[in-house]
C-alpha positions in Angstrom: 122.8 75.4 141.6 120.3 76.9 139.3 118.0 79.7 140.5 114.3 79.4 139.8 112.9 83.0 139.4 109.2 82.6 138.7 107.9 85.9 140.1 107.6 89.5 139.0 110.1 92.2 139.9 109.0 95.2 141.8 109.6 97.4 138.7 107.2 95.2 136.6 104.5 95.4 139.3 104.8 99.2 139.5 104.7 99.6 135.7 101.5 97.5 135.4 99.8 99.4 138.2 100.8 102.7 136.5 99.4 101.6 133.1 96.3 100.2 134.8 95.6 103.6 136.5 96.1 105.5 133.3 93.6 103.2 131.4 91.1 103.5 134.3 91.3 107.3 134.4 90.7 107.4 130.6 87.7 105.1 130.9 86.3 107.1 133.8 86.8 110.4 131.9 84.8 109.0 128.9 82.0 107.7 131.1 81.8 111.1 133.0 81.6 113.0 129.7 78.8 110.7 128.5 76.9 111.1 131.8 77.2 114.9 131.5 76.0 114.9 127.9 73.1 112.7 128.8 72.1 115.0 131.6 72.3 118.0 129.4 70.2 116.3 126.7 67.6 115.2 129.2 67.4 118.8 130.6 67.1 120.3 127.1 64.4 117.7 126.2 62.3 118.5 129.4 62.6 122.2 128.7 61.4 121.8 125.1 58.5 119.5 126.2 57.4 122.0 128.9 57.4 124.8 126.4 55.7 122.9 123.6 53.0 121.5 125.9 52.3 125.0 127.3 52.1 126.6 123.9 49.9 123.8 122.4 47.4 124.1 125.3 47.1 127.9 124.8 46.8 127.7 121.0 44.0 125.1 121.2 41.9 127.2 123.6 42.6 130.6 122.1 41.5 129.5 118.6 37.9 129.4 119.9 37.8 133.1 120.9 36.9 136.2 119.0 39.0 139.3 118.6 36.4 141.3 120.5 36.7 139.0 123.5 40.4 139.8 124.1 40.1 143.2 126.0 43.6 143.4 127.5 45.7 142.8 124.4 44.6 145.4 121.9 45.7 145.2 118.3 48.5 147.7 118.6 51.6 145.5 118.2 52.6 146.0 121.8 53.8 143.0 123.8 51.9 141.9 126.9 52.8 139.4 129.5 49.3 138.1 130.1 46.1 137.7 128.2 42.4 137.5 129.2 39.7 136.2 126.9 36.5 134.2 126.7 35.5 131.2 124.6 32.0 130.2 123.5 30.3 127.6 125.7 27.0 127.3 123.8 25.6 128.6 120.5 21.9 129.5 120.0 19.8 131.5 117.5 20.6 134.7 119.4 24.4 134.1 119.3 27.0 132.4 121.4 27.1 132.3 125.1 30.6 133.2 126.4 32.5 131.6 129.2 33.8 133.5 132.2 37.2 135.2 131.7 40.2 132.9 131.1 43.6 134.3 131.8 47.1 133.1 130.9 50.0 134.6 132.9 53.2 133.7 134.7 53.0 133.1 138.4 53.2 130.2 140.9 56.5 128.8 142.1 59.1 131.6 141.8 57.1 133.1 139.0 58.2 130.4 136.6 54.8 128.6 136.1 52.5 129.4 133.2 49.0 129.6 134.8 45.6 129.3 133.4 43.1 131.1 135.7 39.3 130.9 135.3 36.7 131.7 137.9 39.4 131.7 140.6 40.7 128.2 139.7 44.3 128.0 138.6 45.8 125.3 136.5 49.6 125.0 135.8 50.2 124.6 132.1 54.0 124.6 132.3 57.0 124.8 134.6 60.3 126.5 134.1 58.7 129.2 131.9 60.8 132.4 132.0 58.7 134.5 129.8 55.4 134.6 127.9 54.5 137.3 125.4 51.2 138.0 123.6 50.6 140.6 120.9 48.2 141.5 118.1 49.1 143.7 115.1 47.1 146.5 113.7 47.2 145.0 110.2 45.8 141.6 111.4 43.9 142.0 114.7 42.3 138.5 114.4 45.8 136.9 114.9 47.4 136.6 118.3 51.2 136.1 118.3 52.4 134.0 121.3 56.0 133.6 122.4 57.0 131.2 125.2 60.5 130.9 126.6 61.4 128.1 129.0 64.8 127.6 130.7 66.2 125.3 133.3 69.5 125.2 135.2 71.1 121.8 135.8 74.2 121.1 137.8 76.1 118.0 136.7 79.2 117.6 138.9 80.8 121.0 139.3 79.4 122.4 136.1 76.2 124.5 135.8 74.4 124.4 132.5 71.4 126.3 131.3 69.0 124.9 128.8 66.8 127.5 127.1 64.3 127.5 124.3 61.8 130.0 122.8 58.8 128.8 120.8 56.4 131.1 118.9 53.0 130.5 117.4 50.4 132.5 115.6 46.8 131.9 116.6 44.0 132.7 114.0 40.9 133.5 116.0 37.9 131.7 114.7 34.9 133.5 116.1 
């Protein structure tokens, strides 16, 4: 009598299961690496955007002031962590009318928010800001140098990553 063996042996089933698990592990590893890279990229992008938006807002407003209207950052080349200034609100034949004091400084949530304060009202210009530096040189007192550093910690899986960026700008005072 002839035997009809149309099934798989135990060894064949174990071999296929082993190969399938190796291929699945490799695919999972590639997907996990891609997810971590995407998370790191998104974090870096949000840090850059926060830093850029903060710096742009300060530059636009500070261009309107005059060197004489920045009392707390003298033209000595020394770095300061805040700046107070005034901008013109109206211009008449007798000269400009100046606003109340505007101040940029760090504060807010854990001291990592860039704040704009005017007449007691605070506005958050940026989050995850770790440092802001203002200075003016003796050689060119009508230029304010601004440096903004932003950083953010992200935790993807068991790995902690820190995204950090520093942007600088030079503001030529117009008035």
